[in-house]
PDB file of N, CA, C and O in Angstrom:
ATOM      1  N   MET A   1     -52.720 144.437-166.730  1.00  0.00           N
ATOM      2  CA  MET A   1     -52.317 145.174-165.550  1.00  0.00           C
ATOM      3  C   MET A   1     -52.083 144.182-164.404  1.00  0.00           C
ATOM      4  O   MET A   1     -52.774 143.168-164.303  1.00  0.00           O
ATOM      5  N   LYS A   2     -51.135 144.475-163.571  1.00  0.00           N
ATOM      6  CA  LYS A   2     -50.774 143.623-162.434  1.00  0.00           C
ATOM      7  C   LYS A   2     -51.255 144.237-161.123  1.00  0.00           C
ATOM      8  O   LYS A   2     -51.456 145.447-161.021  1.00  0.00           O
ATOM      9  N   GLU A   3     -51.432 143.383-160.130  1.00  0.00           N
ATOM     10  CA  GLU A   3     -51.669 143.850-158.767  1.00  0.00           C
ATOM     11  C   GLU A   3     -50.674 143.145-157.856  1.00  0.00           C
ATOM     12  O   GLU A   3     -50.196 142.055-158.169  1.00  0.00           O
ATOM     13  N   TYR A   4     -50.368 143.771-156.734  1.00  0.00           N
ATOM     14  CA  TYR A   4     -49.334 143.273-155.836  1.00  0.00           C
ATOM     15  C   TYR A   4     -49.856 143.171-154.417  1.00  0.00           C
ATOM     16  O   TYR A   4     -50.779 143.880-154.018  1.00  0.00           O
ATOM     17  N   LYS A   5     -49.238 142.266-153.662  1.00  0.00           N
ATOM     18  CA  LYS A   5     -49.616 142.058-152.277  1.00  0.00           C
ATOM     19  C   LYS A   5     -48.342 141.802-151.476  1.00  0.00           C
ATOM     20  O   LYS A   5     -47.449 141.091-151.936  1.00  0.00           O
ATOM     21  N   PHE A   6     -48.259 142.375-150.295  1.00  0.00           N
ATOM     22  CA  PHE A   6     -47.173 142.106-149.357  1.00  0.00           C
ATOM     23  C   PHE A   6     -47.719 141.204-148.262  1.00  0.00           C
ATOM     24  O   PHE A   6     -48.790 141.461-147.713  1.00  0.00           O
ATOM     25  N   ILE A   7     -46.987 140.158-147.950  1.00  0.00           N
ATOM     26  CA  ILE A   7     -47.350 139.348-146.787  1.00  0.00           C
ATOM     27  C   ILE A   7     -46.133 139.251-145.890  1.00  0.00           C
ATOM     28  O   ILE A   7     -44.993 139.279-146.356  1.00  0.00           O
ATOM     29  N   ARG A   8     -46.391 139.136-144.597  1.00  0.00           N
ATOM     30  CA  ARG A   8     -45.319 139.065-143.604  1.00  0.00           C
ATOM     31  C   ARG A   8     -45.506 137.835-142.742  1.00  0.00           C
ATOM     32  O   ARG A   8     -46.624 137.477-142.371  1.00  0.00           O
ATOM     33  N   GLN A   9     -44.420 137.211-142.437  1.00  0.00           N
ATOM     34  CA  GLN A   9     -44.477 136.040-141.573  1.00  0.00           C
ATOM     35  C   GLN A   9     -45.017 136.431-140.203  1.00  0.00           C
ATOM     36  O   GLN A   9     -45.801 135.683-139.619  1.00  0.00           O
ATOM     37  N   LYS A  10     -44.624 137.561-139.688  1.00  0.00           N
ATOM     38  CA  LYS A  10     -45.058 137.993-138.358  1.00  0.00           C
ATOM     39  C   LYS A  10     -46.572 138.213-138.306  1.00  0.00           C
ATOM     40  O   LYS A  10     -47.221 137.817-137.338  1.00  0.00           O
ATOM     41  N   ASP A  11     -47.136 138.840-139.339  1.00  0.00           N
ATOM     42  CA  ASP A  11     -48.568 139.129-139.354  1.00  0.00           C
ATOM     43  C   ASP A  11     -49.423 137.870-139.340  1.00  0.00           C
ATOM     44  O   ASP A  11     -50.538 137.873-138.818  1.00  0.00           O
ATOM     45  N   THR A  12     -48.899 136.800-139.914  1.00  0.00           N
ATOM     46  CA  THR A  12     -49.683 135.582-140.009  1.00  0.00           C
ATOM     47  C   THR A  12     -49.435 134.644-138.840  1.00  0.00           C
ATOM     48  O   THR A  12     -49.989 133.545-138.808  1.00  0.00           O
ATOM     49  N   LEU A  13     -48.619 135.050-137.886  1.00  0.00           N
ATOM     50  CA  LEU A  13     -48.311 134.267-136.692  1.00  0.00           C
ATOM     51  C   LEU A  13     -47.715 132.900-137.030  1.00  0.00           C
ATOM     52  O   LEU A  13     -47.938 131.920-136.320  1.00  0.00           O
ATOM     53  N   ILE A  14     -46.963 132.854-138.113  1.00  0.00           N
ATOM     54  CA  ILE A  14     -46.340 131.603-138.546  1.00  0.00           C
ATOM     55  C   ILE A  14     -44.999 131.460-137.849  1.00  0.00           C
ATOM     56  O   ILE A  14     -44.201 132.397-137.825  1.00  0.00           O
ATOM     57  N   LYS A  15     -44.755 130.303-137.291  1.00  0.00           N
ATOM     58  CA  LYS A  15     -43.533 130.086-136.538  1.00  0.00           C
ATOM     59  C   LYS A  15     -42.497 129.280-137.317  1.00  0.00           C
ATOM     60  O   LYS A  15     -41.301 129.408-137.053  1.00  0.00           O
ATOM     61  N   LYS A  16     -42.924 128.459-138.265  1.00  0.00           N
ATOM     62  CA  LYS A  16     -41.997 127.592-138.975  1.00  0.00           C
ATOM     63  C   LYS A  16     -41.951 127.944-140.459  1.00  0.00           C
ATOM     64  O   LYS A  16     -42.924 128.445-141.023  1.00  0.00           O
ATOM     65  N   ASP A  17     -40.802 127.671-141.082  1.00  0.00           N
ATOM     66  CA  ASP A  17     -40.657 127.910-142.518  1.00  0.00           C
ATOM     67  C   ASP A  17     -41.681 127.115-143.320  1.00  0.00           C
ATOM     68  O   ASP A  17     -42.203 127.605-144.321  1.00  0.00           O
ATOM     69  N   GLU A  18     -41.971 125.885-142.882  1.00  0.00           N
ATOM     70  CA  GLU A  18     -42.921 125.040-143.605  1.00  0.00           C
ATOM     71  C   GLU A  18     -44.319 125.663-143.615  1.00  0.00           C
ATOM     72  O   GLU A  18     -45.055 125.529-144.592  1.00  0.00           O
ATOM     73  N   ASP A  19     -44.673 126.334-142.540  1.00  0.00           N
ATOM     74  CA  ASP A  19     -45.974 126.997-142.482  1.00  0.00           C
ATOM     75  C   ASP A  19     -46.028 128.171-143.454  1.00  0.00           C
ATOM     76  O   ASP A  19     -47.048 128.395-144.106  1.00  0.00           O
ATOM     77  N   PHE A  20     -44.932 128.921-143.552  1.00  0.00           N
ATOM     78  CA  PHE A  20     -44.886 130.046-144.487  1.00  0.00           C
ATOM     79  C   PHE A  20     -44.935 129.518-145.917  1.00  0.00           C
ATOM     80  O   PHE A  20     -45.581 130.114-146.778  1.00  0.00           O
ATOM     81  N   GLU A  21     -44.261 128.413-146.169  1.00  0.00           N
ATOM     82  CA  GLU A  21     -44.300 127.785-147.489  1.00  0.00           C
ATOM     83  C   GLU A  21     -45.732 127.369-147.837  1.00  0.00           C
ATOM     84  O   GLU A  21     -46.177 127.565-148.968  1.00  0.00           O
ATOM     85  N   ALA A  22     -46.438 126.807-146.889  1.00  0.00           N
ATOM     86  CA  ALA A  22     -47.829 126.414-147.112  1.00  0.00           C
ATOM     87  C   ALA A  22     -48.696 127.636-147.413  1.00  0.00           C
ATOM     88  O   ALA A  22     -49.588 127.568-148.259  1.00  0.00           O
ATOM     89  N   LEU A  23     -48.442 128.748-146.730  1.00  0.00           N
ATOM     90  CA  LEU A  23     -49.183 129.982-146.994  1.00  0.00           C
ATOM     91  C   LEU A  23     -48.919 130.462-148.417  1.00  0.00           C
ATOM     92  O   LEU A  23     -49.851 130.841-149.126  1.00  0.00           O
ATOM     93  N   LEU A  24     -47.649 130.449-148.840  1.00  0.00           N
ATOM     94  CA  LEU A  24     -47.315 130.860-150.205  1.00  0.00           C
ATOM     95  C   LEU A  24     -48.003 129.956-151.222  1.00  0.00           C
ATOM     96  O   LEU A  24     -48.505 130.437-152.238  1.00  0.00           O
ATOM     97  N   ASN A  25     -48.030 128.663-150.960  1.00  0.00           N
ATOM     98  CA  ASN A  25     -48.693 127.728-151.872  1.00  0.00           C
ATOM     99  C   ASN A  25     -50.194 127.989-151.952  1.00  0.00           C
ATOM    100  O   ASN A  25     -50.797 127.821-153.012  1.00  0.00           O
ATOM    101  N   SER A  26     -50.798 128.396-150.844  1.00  0.00           N
ATOM    102  CA  SER A  26     -52.231 128.701-150.873  1.00  0.00           C
ATOM    103  C   SER A  26     -52.506 129.939-151.731  1.00  0.00           C
ATOM    104  O   SER A  26     -53.519 129.993-152.429  1.00  0.00           O
ATOM    105  N   TYR A  27     -51.618 130.928-151.685  1.00  0.00           N
ATOM    106  CA  TYR A  27     -51.754 132.101-152.559  1.00  0.00           C
ATOM    107  C   TYR A  27     -51.536 131.710-154.011  1.00  0.00           C
ATOM    108  O   TYR A  27     -52.216 132.232-154.894  1.00  0.00           O
ATOM    109  N   ALA A  28     -50.605 130.805-154.278  1.00  0.00           N
ATOM    110  CA  ALA A  28     -50.334 130.355-155.647  1.00  0.00           C
ATOM    111  C   ALA A  28     -51.573 129.723-156.270  1.00  0.00           C
ATOM    112  O   ALA A  28     -51.804 129.876-157.470  1.00  0.00           O
ATOM    113  N   LYS A  29     -52.361 129.026-155.485  1.00  0.00           N
ATOM    114  CA  LYS A  29     -53.577 128.393-155.995  1.00  0.00           C
ATOM    115  C   LYS A  29     -54.601 129.414-156.475  1.00  0.00           C
ATOM    116  O   LYS A  29     -55.473 129.089-157.280  1.00  0.00           O
ATOM    117  N   THR A  30     -54.498 130.652-155.981  1.00  0.00           N
ATOM    118  CA  THR A  30     -55.427 131.709-156.404  1.00  0.00           C
ATOM    119  C   THR A  30     -54.788 132.666-157.406  1.00  0.00           C
ATOM    120  O   THR A  30     -55.297 133.761-157.645  1.00  0.00           O
ATOM    121  N   GLY A  31     -53.651 132.235-157.997  1.00  0.00           N
ATOM    122  CA  GLY A  31     -53.050 133.008-159.077  1.00  0.00           C
ATOM    123  C   GLY A  31     -51.893 133.915-158.705  1.00  0.00           C
ATOM    124  O   GLY A  31     -51.327 134.571-159.580  1.00  0.00           O
ATOM    125  N   TRP A  32     -51.525 133.972-157.434  1.00  0.00           N
ATOM    126  CA  TRP A  32     -50.420 134.823-157.006  1.00  0.00           C
ATOM    127  C   TRP A  32     -49.082 134.139-157.282  1.00  0.00           C
ATOM    128  O   TRP A  32     -48.957 132.922-157.143  1.00  0.00           O
ATOM    129  N   THR A  33     -48.092 134.926-157.669  1.00  0.00           N
ATOM    130  CA  THR A  33     -46.728 134.467-157.895  1.00  0.00           C
ATOM    131  C   THR A  33     -45.798 135.246-156.980  1.00  0.00           C
ATOM    132  O   THR A  33     -45.957 136.457-156.827  1.00  0.00           O
ATOM    133  N   VAL A  34     -44.838 134.578-156.376  1.00  0.00           N
ATOM    134  CA  VAL A  34     -43.860 135.259-155.523  1.00  0.00           C
ATOM    135  C   VAL A  34     -42.868 135.981-156.432  1.00  0.00           C
ATOM    136  O   VAL A  34     -42.228 135.369-157.287  1.00  0.00           O
ATOM    137  N   VAL A  35     -42.754 137.293-156.230  1.00  0.00           N
ATOM    138  CA  VAL A  35     -41.824 138.111-157.000  1.00  0.00           C
ATOM    139  C   VAL A  35     -40.503 138.248-156.248  1.00  0.00           C
ATOM    140  O   VAL A  35     -39.430 138.251-156.851  1.00  0.00           O
ATOM    141  N   ASN A  36     -40.597 138.362-154.922  1.00  0.00           N
ATOM    142  CA  ASN A  36     -39.404 138.580-154.114  1.00  0.00           C
ATOM    143  C   ASN A  36     -39.702 138.191-152.673  1.00  0.00           C
ATOM    144  O   ASN A  36     -40.836 138.313-152.210  1.00  0.00           O
ATOM    145  N   THR A  37     -38.683 137.725-151.973  1.00  0.00           N
ATOM    146  CA  THR A  37     -38.764 137.519-150.531  1.00  0.00           C
ATOM    147  C   THR A  37     -37.553 138.173-149.901  1.00  0.00           C
ATOM    148  O   THR A  37     -36.484 138.232-150.509  1.00  0.00           O
ATOM    149  N   PHE A  38     -37.716 138.660-148.689  1.00  0.00           N
ATOM    150  CA  PHE A  38     -36.610 139.304-147.995  1.00  0.00           C
ATOM    151  C   PHE A  38     -36.901 139.343-146.506  1.00  0.00           C
ATOM    152  O   PHE A  38     -38.037 139.155-146.072  1.00  0.00           O
ATOM    153  N   VAL A  39     -35.864 139.588-145.740  1.00  0.00           N
ATOM    154  CA  VAL A  39     -35.992 139.739-144.298  1.00  0.00           C
ATOM    155  C   VAL A  39     -35.686 141.189-143.948  1.00  0.00           C
ATOM    156  O   VAL A  39     -34.655 141.732-144.344  1.00  0.00           O
ATOM    157  N   HIS A  40     -36.593 141.805-143.204  1.00  0.00           N
ATOM    158  CA  HIS A  40     -36.404 143.182-142.750  1.00  0.00           C
ATOM    159  C   HIS A  40     -36.675 143.218-141.256  1.00  0.00           C
ATOM    160  O   HIS A  40     -37.780 142.911-140.808  1.00  0.00           O
ATOM    161  N   ARG A  41     -35.668 143.590-140.494  1.00  0.00           N
ATOM    162  CA  ARG A  41     -35.766 143.651-139.031  1.00  0.00           C
ATOM    163  C   ARG A  41     -36.248 142.327-138.435  1.00  0.00           C
ATOM    164  O   ARG A  41     -37.034 142.303-137.488  1.00  0.00           O
ATOM    165  N   GLY A  42     -35.760 141.237-139.007  1.00  0.00           N
ATOM    166  CA  GLY A  42     -36.071 139.923-138.483  1.00  0.00           C
ATOM    167  C   GLY A  42     -37.412 139.358-138.906  1.00  0.00           C
ATOM    168  O   GLY A  42     -37.806 138.291-138.434  1.00  0.00           O
ATOM    169  N   ILE A  43     -38.122 140.048-139.785  1.00  0.00           N
ATOM    170  CA  ILE A  43     -39.435 139.595-140.238  1.00  0.00           C
ATOM    171  C   ILE A  43     -39.333 139.182-141.704  1.00  0.00           C
ATOM    172  O   ILE A  43     -38.913 139.971-142.551  1.00  0.00           O
ATOM    173  N   LEU A  44     -39.719 137.946-141.995  1.00  0.00           N
ATOM    174  CA  LEU A  44     -39.731 137.449-143.362  1.00  0.00           C
ATOM    175  C   LEU A  44     -40.912 138.051-144.106  1.00  0.00           C
ATOM    176  O   LEU A  44     -42.048 138.008-143.633  1.00  0.00           O
ATOM    177  N   LYS A  45     -40.630 138.617-145.284  1.00  0.00           N
ATOM    178  CA  LYS A  45     -41.680 139.244-146.088  1.00  0.00           C
ATOM    179  C   LYS A  45     -41.619 138.695-147.497  1.00  0.00           C
ATOM    180  O   LYS A  45     -40.571 138.242-147.956  1.00  0.00           O
ATOM    181  N   ALA A  46     -42.745 138.738-148.175  1.00  0.00           N
ATOM    182  CA  ALA A  46     -42.810 138.299-149.566  1.00  0.00           C
ATOM    183  C   ALA A  46     -43.667 139.285-150.350  1.00  0.00           C
ATOM    184  O   ALA A  46     -44.653 139.822-149.844  1.00  0.00           O
ATOM    185  N   VAL A  47     -43.270 139.506-151.584  1.00  0.00           N
ATOM    186  CA  VAL A  47     -44.044 140.333-152.512  1.00  0.00           C
ATOM    187  C   VAL A  47     -44.670 139.380-153.514  1.00  0.00           C
ATOM    188  O   VAL A  47     -43.976 138.580-154.141  1.00  0.00           O
ATOM    189  N   LEU A  48     -45.981 139.470-153.660  1.00  0.00           N
ATOM    190  CA  LEU A  48     -46.721 138.612-154.579  1.00  0.00           C
ATOM    191  C   LEU A  48     -47.306 139.450-155.707  1.00  0.00           C
ATOM    192  O   LEU A  48     -47.585 140.637-155.539  1.00  0.00           O
ATOM    193  N   GLU A  49     -47.486 138.806-156.868  1.00  0.00           N
ATOM    194  CA  GLU A  49     -47.992 139.498-158.050  1.00  0.00           C
ATOM    195  C   GLU A  49     -48.965 138.571-158.766  1.00  0.00           C
ATOM    196  O   GLU A  49     -48.800 137.351-158.768  1.00  0.00           O
ATOM    197  N   ARG A  50     -49.991 139.179-159.378  1.00  0.00           N
ATOM    198  CA  ARG A  50     -50.880 138.442-160.267  1.00  0.00           C
ATOM    199  C   ARG A  50     -51.542 139.419-161.230  1.00  0.00           C
ATOM    200  O   ARG A  50     -51.544 140.630-161.008  1.00  0.00           O
ATOM    201  N   ASP A  51     -52.096 138.875-162.288  1.00  0.00           N
ATOM    202  CA  ASP A  51     -52.834 139.706-163.222  1.00  0.00           C
ATOM    203  C   ASP A  51     -54.097 140.207-162.538  1.00  0.00           C
ATOM    204  O   ASP A  51     -54.830 139.432-161.923  1.00  0.00           O
ATOM    205  N   LYS A  52     -54.344 141.503-162.651  1.00  0.00           N
ATOM    206  CA  LYS A  52     -55.514 142.095-162.012  1.00  0.00           C
ATOM    207  C   LYS A  52     -56.771 141.658-162.745  1.00  0.00           C
ATOM    208  O   LYS A  52     -56.852 141.711-163.972  1.00  0.00           O
ATOM    209  N   LYS A  53     -57.744 141.227-161.961  1.00  0.00           N
ATOM    210  CA  LYS A  53     -59.012 140.789-162.551  1.00  0.00           C
ATOM    211  C   LYS A  53     -59.868 141.988-162.868  1.00  0.00           C
ATOM    212  O   LYS A  53     -59.912 142.955-162.107  1.00  0.00           O
ATOM    213  N   ALA A  54     -60.542 141.924-163.984  1.00  0.00           N
ATOM    214  CA  ALA A  54     -61.382 143.051-164.438  1.00  0.00           C
ATOM    215  C   ALA A  54     -62.630 143.211-163.608  1.00  0.00           C
ATOM    216  O   ALA A  54     -63.432 144.109-163.865  1.00  0.00           O
TER     217      ALA A  54
END
């Protein structure tokens, strides 16, 4: 079974692309994979996925 997480650039107060990249890499270290990224109303968002822990 999978679990999903939405993260937003605005919520994390990140101003630069490099900072958002670092945030994504920190999630990757805990097993999250980026499924999709998109911009909605000027806010960068990402959908993350990982296997749900029992």
